[in-house]
N, C-alpha and C positions, 0 to 999 in steps of 0.2 A: 489608114483612117477611116472613125464611123460618123455620122452624122453628128456628135454630140462636140466632135474634135478629140476624141480618145487613140488613142495607138490601139487597132483594136488585135484579136488574137491571131490572126495570123500574119500582120506585121510583127509583131512583139517575137513569133518561132520566126521571122526572118533575122532580125535585130540577133537573137539567140544565137543560131545558124554563121552569121558573120562572124560575130565574135570568137564563135568554136574554133575556127575554120582561121582566125588569126592566132587564138591560143595554137593551136595544131602546129600553126607553123614558125610558133617562136621555139618549139623542141630542140634543143640544141644537139639531140645525139641521130643516129639513122634509126629510124622510124620503122623499118621493115626492112625484112632480106626480100631478094629475088623470090618472086611467084605467091608474096604474101598480101594483104590486103585489110585496110581496115571497112569493116561493116556496124553502124549505127541498127542495134538491135532493138537499142530503145529510149522514148524521150518523154521527159514528164516536167510539163510547167505546172507553174502554183504562180495565179496573180493574185498580189498583194493588195493591191491600193491604185487607183486608176492613174495612166499614164497617157501626157498629152501632149498633139503632134502642133507646133513645131520646134518643142521644147528639146534639146541633145538627151542624150540618151548612152549613159558610160555601161559597158558590159563588162564586169570582172569573173576572170575563170578561173580554175583550177582544179588539182587531180584530189579527187573524194575518195575512192575507193580503188586496191590496187588488188586481182586476184591474177591464175592462172594466168588463164590466156584475152581476160576481161576486164576494164575499168570502167570506171565512172567519173565526167566530169562534170562539177558543179559548176555554174554559172547565177549569175544576177544582176539584173538591171536595174542602176542606178538614174534619178533625175533629180536637180537640185539636190544629191547627197540622200537621197531616202530610197527605200527598197521599194521597187512595184512590182518587179514580178523574179520566181525562181525557177530554175531549171536543172531537172538530172539529166544527162544522156549517157545511157551505157553504150560503150563500144568493144567487140572483140578481132580480135588479132586472128587471123586466118590462112588456111594456103590452099592447096589443093584438096587436103584430108579432111578438111571443118578446123574449127580450134585449136590454133597450136599455141604454145608458150613464148610467154613473152622477152624475150631475152634481157641477159644481168645489164646493158649496159643501158635499157630502156626504163628495165626495173626502176634506175637508181635515178633517173631522170625521173619518172614518177613522184619517186619519195620525194623528189627536191622541190616539186612541182603542187606537192601536196597539200591543201587548207587546211587548217587548225580548227579543230572540231568546240 
């Protein structure tokens, strides 16, 4: 929070991080095989309107894009039903050799969780 009672940019990023973590844990298939990991390669935040503390913030997330080894998670933060900020996070699936292909089960799960444009 800043001196004006706003949720500042660092705090908003933390809210998106928490929302993304909750979204990732809700994925209903095996997320990765042994030796694989997810790496965040990009995070882009856009601030649309002022958000105020201590008013509750809801974060909604979904899959925006699915590539061969990477995907984008789109998130939006709402207060009182109004969008206050958006976030696009690009994640890549890797193994010891670098980026690796998303398996069919995870790809289908991402399709199920895709946001409508």
